C-alpha positions in Angstrom: 57.9 -18.6 -11.1 57.0 -21.9 -9.4 58.9 -23.0 -6.3 58.4 -25.8 -3.8 57.9 -25.3 -0.1 57.8 -27.8 2.7 54.7 -27.9 4.9 54.0 -29.8 8.1 50.3 -30.5 8.9 49.1 -31.7 12.3 45.5 -32.6 13.2 43.5 -32.7 16.3 39.8 -32.6 17.3 39.7 -28.9 16.2 40.9 -29.5 12.6 44.2 -29.2 10.8 47.1 -26.9 11.5 49.7 -26.3 8.8 53.1 -24.5 8.9 56.0 -23.9 6.5 59.3 -24.5 8.3 61.3 -22.5 5.8 59.2 -19.4 6.5 59.2 -18.6 10.2 55.7 -17.7 11.4 54.0 -18.8 8.2 51.1 -20.9 9.3 47.4 -21.5 8.7 44.6 -23.9 9.6 41.5 -25.5 8.2 38.6 -27.6 9.2 39.6 -30.2 6.6 42.9 -31.3 5.2 42.1 -29.8 1.8 41.1 -26.5 3.4 44.4 -26.4 5.4 46.4 -27.1 2.3 44.7 -24.4 0.3 45.1 -21.9 3.2 48.8 -22.7 3.8 49.5 -22.3 0.0 47.8 -18.9 0.1 49.7 -17.9 3.3 53.1 -19.0 1.7 52.4 -17.0 -1.5 51.4 -13.9 0.6 54.5 -14.3 2.8 56.8 -14.6 -0.2 55.4 -11.4 -1.7 56.9 -9.5 1.2 60.4 -10.8 0.6 63.1 -9.6 -1.9 63.7 -12.1 -4.7 67.1 -13.3 -3.4 65.7 -13.9 0.1 62.9 -16.0 -1.4 65.5 -18.2 -3.1 67.6 -18.7 0.0 64.6 -19.5 2.2 63.1 -22.0 -0.1 66.3 -23.8 -0.9 66.9 -24.8 2.8 67.1 -28.5 3.3 64.2 -29.8 5.5 64.5 -33.4 6.7 61.7 -35.4 8.2 61.8 -38.8 9.9 59.6 -41.1 11.9 61.2 -42.7 15.0 60.0 -45.2 17.6 59.8 -43.9 21.1 58.9 -45.6 24.4 55.7 -44.3 25.7 
């Protein structure tokens, strides 16, 4: 069954760091954006394999909101 998961990707001089907010501790990295996306997809799929079906549904149905705000720096 296909499901959708949210991911957050950050970059720095070391590469890209990706995490899935719905799945605590589910994270990965990559040297490129494409590699990080492939790696986090694999990490999410492996993480979900460890969960009972009903828990998969509840975790992936959480509402994740993102926004960009201005700050004084």
